C-alpha positions as CSV (number, residue, x, y, z in Angstrom):
1,M,23.5,-18.5,-26.7
2,T,26.3,-15.3,-28.2
3,T,27.6,-16.6,-31.6
4,G,30.9,-15.4,-31.6
5,Q,30.0,-11.3,-32.1
6,T,30.5,-9.2,-28.9
7,V,27.2,-9.1,-27.1
8,R,26.8,-4.8,-26.1
9,L,24.1,-3.7,-23.5
10,P,22.3,-0.8,-23.8
11,S,22.9,2.1,-21.6
12,V,20.5,2.7,-18.6
13,D,19.7,6.3,-19.8
14,R,19.1,4.3,-23.5
15,I,16.7,2.0,-21.7
16,L,15.1,4.6,-19.6
17,G,14.6,6.8,-22.9
18,D,12.4,4.1,-24.9
19,A,8.7,4.0,-25.1
20,A,7.9,0.8,-23.6
21,C,10.4,2.3,-20.3
22,L,8.8,5.3,-20.4
23,A,5.2,3.4,-20.1
24,L,7.1,2.0,-17.1
25,I,7.6,5.0,-15.2
26,A,4.1,6.3,-15.7
27,N,3.1,3.5,-13.7
28,Y,5.4,2.4,-11.0
29,G,7.7,5.4,-11.1
30,R,11.6,6.7,-12.4
31,V,12.7,5.2,-8.5
32,Q,11.4,1.6,-8.9
33,T,11.9,1.6,-12.7
34,L,15.9,2.6,-12.5
35,A,16.2,-0.2,-9.8
36,S,14.8,-2.4,-12.0
37,A,16.3,-1.7,-15.0
38,R,19.8,-1.8,-13.0
39,A,19.0,-5.1,-11.7
40,V,17.8,-6.7,-15.4
41,L,21.2,-5.7,-16.6
42,A,23.2,-7.2,-13.5
43,E,21.4,-10.0,-14.4
44,L,22.1,-10.1,-18.2
45,R,26.2,-9.3,-17.4
46,T,26.4,-12.6,-15.1
47,A,24.5,-14.6,-17.7
48,M,26.9,-12.8,-20.2
49,L,30.0,-14.4,-18.6
50,A,28.5,-17.9,-19.3
51,G,27.9,-16.9,-22.9
52,A,24.1,-17.7,-22.4
53,V,22.7,-14.2,-23.8
54,C,22.4,-13.4,-27.4
55,E,21.8,-10.0,-28.9
56,E,18.2,-10.4,-28.6
57,G,18.0,-11.1,-25.0
58,A,20.6,-7.9,-24.8
59,S,17.6,-5.9,-26.7
60,I,15.7,-2.7,-25.5
61,T,12.8,-4.5,-25.5
62,A,13.3,-7.8,-24.6
63,I,15.3,-5.9,-21.5
64,A,11.5,-3.5,-21.1
65,A,9.9,-6.6,-21.1
66,H,11.8,-8.1,-18.2
67,M,11.8,-5.4,-16.4
68,G,7.8,-5.0,-16.4
69,E,7.7,-8.6,-15.2
70,R,9.8,-7.4,-11.8
71,L,8.0,-4.8,-11.3
72,Q,4.3,-6.1,-11.8
73,A,5.8,-9.2,-9.6
74,Q,7.2,-7.1,-7.2
75,S,3.9,-4.9,-7.0
76,R,1.8,-7.4,-6.0
77,S,0.1,-7.9,-3.0
78,Q,0.7,-10.6,-0.4
79,L,-2.5,-10.8,0.6
80,R,-4.2,-12.1,-2.5
81,A,-8.1,-13.2,-3.1
82,V,-8.7,-17.4,-3.2
83,F,-10.5,-19.6,-4.2
84,N,-11.5,-21.4,-1.3
85,L,-12.4,-25.0,-2.3
86,T,-11.3,-26.7,0.6
87,G,-15.1,-27.3,2.2
88,T,-14.6,-25.0,5.5
89,V,-17.0,-22.3,5.3
90,L,-15.4,-20.1,8.3
91,H,-11.2,-20.6,7.2
92,T,-9.1,-19.1,9.2
93,N,-6.6,-19.6,7.4
94,L,-8.3,-18.1,4.2
95,G,-10.6,-14.8,6.6
96,R,-12.6,-16.8,8.2
97,A,-15.7,-14.3,7.3
98,L,-16.6,-13.1,4.1
99,L,-18.5,-9.4,4.3
100,P,-21.7,-8.9,2.5
101,D,-22.6,-6.2,0.9
102,A,-24.0,-3.3,3.0
103,A,-21.0,-4.0,4.6
104,V,-18.2,-3.4,1.9
105,Q,-20.1,-0.8,0.8
106,A,-19.9,1.4,4.3
107,V,-16.1,0.1,4.6
108,V,-15.3,1.6,1.1
109,E,-17.1,4.6,2.5
110,A,-14.9,5.1,5.2
111,L,-11.7,4.4,3.6
112,Q,-12.8,7.7,1.6
113,W,-14.5,10.3,4.5
114,P,-13.4,11.4,7.4
115,M,-15.9,9.6,9.6
116,N,-17.7,10.4,12.9
117,L,-15.5,7.3,14.8
118,E,-15.1,9.2,18.1
119,F,-17.7,12.9,17.6
120,D,-20.9,13.0,18.7
121,L,-22.8,14.7,15.9
122,E,-25.6,16.1,18.7
123,T,-23.4,17.5,21.0
124,G,-20.5,18.6,19.0
125,K,-18.8,16.9,21.7
126,R,-15.9,13.9,21.4
127,G,-17.7,10.8,21.5
128,D,-17.1,7.2,22.1
129,R,-16.7,4.8,19.5
130,D,-18.3,1.6,20.9
131,D,-21.8,3.9,20.7
132,L,-21.6,3.3,17.3
133,V,-22.9,-0.4,17.9
134,E,-24.1,-0.5,21.7
135,E,-27.3,0.0,20.5
136,L,-27.8,-2.3,17.9
137,L,-25.8,-4.9,20.1
138,R,-28.1,-4.4,23.3
139,E,-30.7,-4.8,21.0
140,L,-29.9,-8.2,19.4
141,T,-28.4,-9.8,22.6
142,G,-30.7,-8.4,25.4
143,A,-27.5,-7.6,27.4
144,E,-27.2,-3.8,28.8
145,A,-24.3,-2.7,27.8
146,A,-21.7,-3.8,25.2
147,T,-17.9,-3.1,24.0
148,I,-15.6,-3.9,21.3
149,V,-12.1,-5.0,20.6
150,N,-9.9,-6.4,17.9
151,N,-10.7,-10.1,18.6
152,N,-12.0,-12.6,20.7
153,A,-8.5,-13.4,22.5
154,A,-7.8,-9.7,23.1
155,A,-12.0,-9.7,24.7
156,V,-11.2,-11.8,26.9
157,L,-7.4,-10.8,28.2
158,L,-9.3,-7.2,28.7
159,M,-12.0,-9.1,31.0
160,L,-9.8,-11.4,33.2
161,N,-7.4,-8.4,33.4
162,T,-9.9,-6.0,34.0
163,L,-12.1,-8.1,36.7
164,A,-9.3,-11.0,38.1
165,Q,-5.7,-9.2,38.5
166,N,-4.3,-11.1,41.0
167,K,-7.3,-13.0,41.8
168,E,-8.2,-16.8,40.7
169,V,-11.1,-17.7,38.4
170,V,-12.9,-21.0,38.3
171,V,-12.7,-23.3,35.5
172,S,-13.4,-26.7,34.5
173,R,-10.6,-28.8,33.6
174,G,-12.4,-29.9,30.6
175,E,-12.8,-26.8,29.1
176,L,-9.1,-25.6,29.3
177,V,-9.2,-25.3,25.4
178,E,-6.3,-24.6,22.8
179,I,-7.1,-23.2,19.5
180,G,-5.4,-22.8,16.6
181,G,-2.2,-20.7,17.0
182,A,-1.3,-22.4,20.4
183,F,-4.3,-19.9,21.9
184,R,-4.5,-21.3,25.4
185,I,-7.0,-20.3,27.9
186,P,-4.6,-21.0,31.0
187,D,-1.6,-18.8,29.0
188,V,-4.4,-16.0,28.3
189,M,-4.8,-16.0,31.7
190,T,-1.7,-16.1,33.4
191,R,-1.0,-12.9,30.8
192,A,-3.6,-11.3,31.9
193,G,-2.8,-11.5,36.0
194,A,-5.4,-14.0,36.7
195,V,-5.0,-17.3,38.5
196,L,-6.4,-20.3,37.1
197,R,-8.5,-22.6,39.7
198,E,-9.3,-24.9,37.9
199,V,-11.9,-28.1,39.1
200,G,-13.2,-31.2,38.0
201,S,-11.7,-33.8,35.9
202,T,-11.0,-33.7,31.9
203,N,-14.4,-35.8,31.5
204,R,-16.8,-34.8,34.4
205,T,-17.4,-31.4,36.2
206,H,-19.7,-31.4,39.1
207,L,-21.8,-28.4,40.3
208,A,-19.9,-29.5,43.9
209,D,-16.1,-29.2,42.4
210,Y,-16.9,-24.8,41.1
211,A,-18.8,-24.9,45.2
212,N,-15.2,-26.3,45.8
213,G,-12.8,-23.6,44.2
214,V,-14.3,-21.0,45.6
215,N,-13.1,-19.0,48.1
216,E,-12.2,-15.6,49.4
217,D,-9.5,-15.0,46.2
218,T,-12.3,-16.0,43.9
219,A,-13.1,-13.6,41.1
220,L,-14.8,-15.0,38.2
221,L,-16.8,-18.1,37.3
222,M,-16.1,-18.9,34.4
223,K,-17.6,-21.6,31.3
224,V,-15.2,-21.5,28.0
225,H,-17.7,-23.0,24.6
226,C,-15.7,-25.9,23.8
227,S,-15.6,-25.0,20.3
228,N,-13.1,-26.8,18.3
229,Y,-13.5,-30.5,20.2
230,A,-15.8,-32.8,21.9
231,I,-15.9,-34.8,24.8
232,T,-18.2,-38.1,24.5
233,G,-18.8,-40.7,26.4
234,F,-18.6,-41.2,30.5
235,T,-18.8,-36.8,30.5
236,K,-20.7,-34.5,32.5
237,S,-20.4,-30.5,32.4
238,V,-22.2,-27.8,34.7
239,E,-24.8,-25.8,32.4
240,L,-25.2,-22.2,33.7
241,D,-28.4,-22.2,34.4
242,E,-27.2,-24.2,37.7
243,L,-23.7,-22.4,38.0
244,V,-25.3,-18.9,38.2
245,P,-26.7,-19.1,41.6
246,L,-23.9,-21.0,43.1
247,A,-21.9,-17.3,41.7
248,S,-24.5,-15.2,43.1
249,K,-24.2,-16.7,46.5
250,H,-20.8,-15.7,46.3
251,G,-21.1,-12.2,45.0
252,V,-19.4,-13.1,41.9
253,P,-20.4,-12.9,38.4
254,T,-20.2,-15.3,35.9
255,A,-18.1,-14.8,32.4
256,V,-19.1,-17.4,29.5
257,D,-16.7,-16.9,26.7
258,L,-18.6,-18.3,23.6
259,G,-15.8,-18.3,21.1
260,S,-17.7,-18.5,17.9
261,G,-21.2,-16.6,19.1
262,T,-23.9,-16.3,16.8
263,L,-27.2,-13.9,17.5
264,V,-29.9,-16.4,15.9
265,D,-30.9,-19.8,16.1
266,L,-29.3,-21.6,13.4
267,A,-31.8,-24.3,13.4
268,Q,-34.3,-22.3,11.9
269,Y,-32.0,-22.5,8.5
270,G,-31.9,-26.1,8.7
271,L,-28.0,-25.9,10.9
272,P,-27.3,-27.2,13.8
273,H,-28.1,-25.4,17.1
274,E,-25.5,-23.7,18.3
275,T,-26.0,-21.5,21.7
276,T,-27.1,-17.9,21.0
277,V,-25.3,-14.9,22.7
278,R,-28.9,-14.3,23.7
279,E,-29.4,-17.7,25.5
280,T,-26.4,-17.2,26.9
281,I,-27.4,-13.7,28.7
282,E,-31.0,-14.7,29.7
283,A,-29.2,-17.9,31.6
284,G,-28.1,-15.3,33.5
285,A,-24.2,-15.0,32.1
286,D,-23.0,-11.8,33.4
287,L,-20.6,-11.4,30.9
288,V,-20.4,-12.9,27.8
289,T,-17.2,-12.8,24.3
290,F,-17.5,-13.9,21.3
291,S,-16.0,-13.1,18.0
292,G,-17.3,-11.1,15.2
293,D,-15.6,-12.7,11.9
294,K,-17.4,-16.3,12.5
295,L,-20.9,-17.4,12.8
296,L,-21.8,-13.5,13.1
297,G,-20.4,-12.9,9.8
298,G,-18.9,-9.8,10.2
299,P,-15.3,-8.7,10.2
300,Q,-11.9,-9.5,12.8
301,C,-13.4,-8.1,16.4
302,G,-14.1,-9.2,19.6
303,V,-17.3,-8.5,21.1
304,I,-18.3,-8.1,25.0
305,V,-21.3,-7.8,26.4
306,G,-23.3,-7.7,29.7
307,R,-23.8,-6.1,32.7
308,A,-23.0,-2.0,32.1
309,D,-21.4,-2.0,35.9
310,L,-18.7,-4.6,34.6
311,I,-18.8,-3.6,31.1
312,A,-18.4,0.7,32.4
313,K,-15.0,-1.1,34.4
314,I,-13.7,-2.6,31.2
315,K,-13.3,0.1,29.4
316,R,-11.6,2.4,32.3
317,N,-8.7,-0.3,31.4
318,P,-6.4,1.3,29.9
319,L,-5.8,-1.6,27.9
320,K,-8.9,-0.8,26.4
321,R,-7.1,1.6,24.6
322,A,-4.7,-0.8,23.1
323,L,-6.6,-3.2,22.1
324,R,-10.0,-0.5,20.8
325,V,-10.9,-1.3,16.9
326,G,-10.4,1.1,14.1
327,K,-13.2,3.1,12.2
328,L,-13.0,0.2,9.2
329,T,-13.9,-3.0,12.2
330,L,-17.0,-0.2,13.5
331,A,-17.8,0.3,9.4
332,A,-18.4,-2.8,8.5
333,L,-19.5,-4.7,11.9
334,A,-22.7,-1.9,11.9
335,P,-24.4,-2.9,8.6
336,V,-24.2,-6.5,9.5
337,L,-25.6,-6.0,12.9
338,Q,-28.6,-4.3,11.1
339,L,-28.9,-7.6,8.7
340,Y,-30.5,-9.1,12.1
341,R,-32.7,-7.0,12.5
342,A,-34.4,-8.6,9.9
343,P,-34.0,-12.7,10.4
344,D,-36.4,-13.6,7.5
345,L,-34.3,-11.7,5.2
346,L,-30.7,-12.9,6.7
347,A,-29.8,-16.4,4.8
348,E,-29.9,-14.6,1.6
349,R,-28.2,-11.4,2.7
350,L,-25.4,-12.4,5.1
351,T,-22.9,-14.2,2.9
352,T,-21.8,-16.4,6.0
353,L,-25.4,-17.8,6.5
354,R,-26.1,-17.9,2.4
355,L,-22.7,-19.9,2.0
356,L,-23.4,-22.3,5.1
357,T,-27.3,-22.7,3.6
358,R,-26.7,-23.1,0.3
359,P,-28.5,-26.7,-1.3
360,A,-26.7,-29.5,-2.2
361,A,-29.0,-29.6,-5.1
362,A,-27.2,-26.2,-6.2
363,M,-23.3,-27.6,-6.2
364,R,-24.6,-30.6,-7.9
365,G,-24.9,-29.0,-11.1
366,Q,-21.8,-26.5,-10.5
367,A,-20.3,-29.3,-10.5
368,Q,-21.5,-31.3,-13.4
369,T,-21.5,-28.3,-15.5
370,L,-17.6,-27.6,-14.1
371,L,-16.5,-31.7,-14.5
372,P,-15.7,-31.6,-18.4
373,L,-14.0,-28.1,-18.0
374,L,-12.2,-29.1,-15.8
375,Q,-11.0,-32.2,-17.3
376,G,-10.1,-31.3,-20.3
377,A,-7.6,-28.8,-18.9
378,L,-5.9,-31.5,-16.7
379,G,-5.9,-34.2,-19.4
380,M,-5.1,-37.6,-19.4
381,Q,-3.2,-37.4,-16.0
382,Y,-6.3,-37.4,-14.1
383,V,-9.4,-38.2,-13.9
384,V,-12.6,-35.7,-12.4
385,T,-15.6,-37.0,-11.3
386,A,-18.8,-34.9,-9.3
387,E,-19.5,-36.0,-6.0
388,A,-21.2,-35.9,-2.7
389,M,-19.1,-34.4,0.2
390,Q,-19.0,-33.5,3.3
391,S,-18.4,-29.6,4.4
392,Q,-17.7,-28.1,7.9
393,I,-18.8,-24.5,9.5
394,G,-15.3,-24.3,10.4
395,S,-13.4,-21.8,13.1
396,G,-14.3,-24.2,15.9
397,A,-17.7,-24.0,15.5
398,L,-19.9,-26.9,15.7
399,P,-16.7,-29.0,15.0
400,V,-18.9,-32.2,15.0
401,D,-21.5,-31.4,13.1
402,Q,-21.3,-31.4,9.0
403,L,-23.0,-30.3,5.6
404,P,-24.1,-32.5,3.2
405,S,-21.9,-30.1,0.1
406,F,-20.9,-31.4,-3.3
407,G,-17.8,-31.3,-5.8
408,L,-15.2,-32.2,-8.1
409,A,-13.1,-35.3,-7.1
410,I,-9.5,-35.6,-8.6
411,R,-7.5,-38.3,-8.9
412,S,-4.1,-39.6,-10.3
413,A,-4.8,-41.9,-14.0
414,S,-4.1,-45.1,-13.5
415,G,-0.4,-45.9,-15.1
416,S,0.3,-41.7,-14.8
417,R,4.2,-41.1,-14.5
418,L,3.7,-38.1,-12.4
419,S,5.5,-38.5,-8.8
420,N,3.2,-37.2,-6.3
421,P,0.4,-36.1,-9.2
422,L,-1.9,-34.9,-6.5
423,G,0.3,-32.8,-4.7
424,V,1.6,-31.8,-8.1
425,L,-1.4,-30.8,-9.5
426,E,-2.3,-29.0,-6.0
427,Q,1.0,-26.5,-6.0
428,R,-0.2,-25.8,-9.8
429,L,-4.0,-24.6,-8.5
430,R,-1.8,-22.8,-5.6
431,A,0.1,-20.9,-8.9
432,L,-3.4,-19.8,-10.7
433,P,-4.2,-15.9,-11.0
434,C,-6.1,-16.7,-8.5
435,P,-5.2,-19.4,-6.5
436,V,-7.3,-22.6,-6.1
437,I,-7.4,-24.4,-2.5
438,G,-8.5,-27.7,-2.4
439,R,-8.1,-30.3,0.4
440,I,-5.7,-34.1,0.0
441,G,-7.0,-37.2,1.2
442,Q,-7.9,-40.1,0.9
443,D,-5.9,-40.0,-2.3
444,T,-8.1,-37.8,-4.2
445,L,-7.6,-34.0,-4.6
446,W,-11.2,-32.4,-3.6
447,L,-12.5,-29.3,-4.7
448,D,-15.7,-28.8,-2.1
449,L,-18.0,-26.2,-4.9
450,R,-20.0,-24.7,-1.1
451,C,-17.9,-21.4,-1.8
452,L,-18.0,-21.4,-5.0
453,E,-21.0,-18.9,-5.9
454,A,-22.7,-17.9,-9.4
455,A,-20.6,-14.7,-9.7
456,H,-17.3,-15.7,-9.2
457,E,-18.3,-19.3,-11.6
458,T,-17.2,-17.2,-14.8
459,A,-13.7,-16.5,-13.3
460,F,-12.7,-19.7,-12.1
461,I,-13.2,-20.9,-14.9
462,A,-11.2,-18.4,-17.2
463,Q,-8.6,-19.9,-15.6
464,L,-9.2,-23.2,-15.8
465,G,-7.1,-23.1,-19.5
466,E,-3.3,-22.0,-17.6
467,L,-3.6,-25.7,-16.1
468,S,-2.6,-26.8,-19.3
469,A,0.1,-24.8,-20.4
């Protein structure tokens, strides 16, 4: 507060000439620093009218410090690294798959150098960017050809628009899925210009239903992987190997939207089996679409594999250019696909698979190490225990299957005077320099340690002290 003496603010020129401000100019540039100085002075003038500014607060040193805080906050990216302790490995809201080291290095190189994105180094002529990964995809899936777009929704849209515009696509009523962000198969079909022909019922669809749905306007028979839900009880669905002969009889292709496509049998790594892309191709699918940033463990993209003649048509669609991927996506995707050539090393080198197969015993030991540190930072308002938990794969993959995990459970201490103590703590965790994202349920804040690998444990511990501040 003022002491009866008039507080005088320094001029902008004096502020910008100070050594501390010169350092800010060197870091942030004169334009931003000048704007920050004016903003701080405006705030101080408003505070002076309320008598809330003292000489010390109006000093150049204090003003420069305030300017530095503003500039630092303004320059911070809105896209920030976080600790994913939700228990969901492929968390859509947290960016899904983490890239392995080989992919990260390839992206860094692509950021810093011109690349042969559409340049054939052998002929010296213009090339096709799909060629950078097509051979790998053919090898790993058994398909005749492949093309890449920016996500699986785009892959489905492009496929339908190319092959079924103004024609009908036969789909089981039980496979008309909606996934996150209100992505619905019927809506995508409408946008693609295709006409949806629903067959069967929500819980039971027979081969005869598909047969009755085929007519002269049919362009595709389509199956959609029910990736984010499961119907149980009195159910019936038509398997692909049943559907393919029917499609062949009527001379129409069979398309499968696998969603979270995997290139390997996850059962060999102790995980639940998920139908692979190769199995789908071998069962007779003419086209298969799937994501790159889910079980594949790569960057966000949509992959379409299948018959060479159909892929060629898809690539000629003008929408393909609008939906194509850039060099960073392809730079990341190629090394990820290369890892699949060594399946015996995949669980170690592919980050997604390494997290999915992480032993519960390792997480238990980690929890016991972290427990006293977290308890000490939180104080007596909370009780922290190490407990068994259940992780999930996420992003619609194997929705009913859970993975045994371990982590830290935080509950409000008896007699706590805090209002909504778990909500308060969750907010404090999110406010840390590297936000910690957990989940609240059953009057507990759960911090699942499946995705906290040893390489990041030190950084996690280093910021716990800020919780007690």
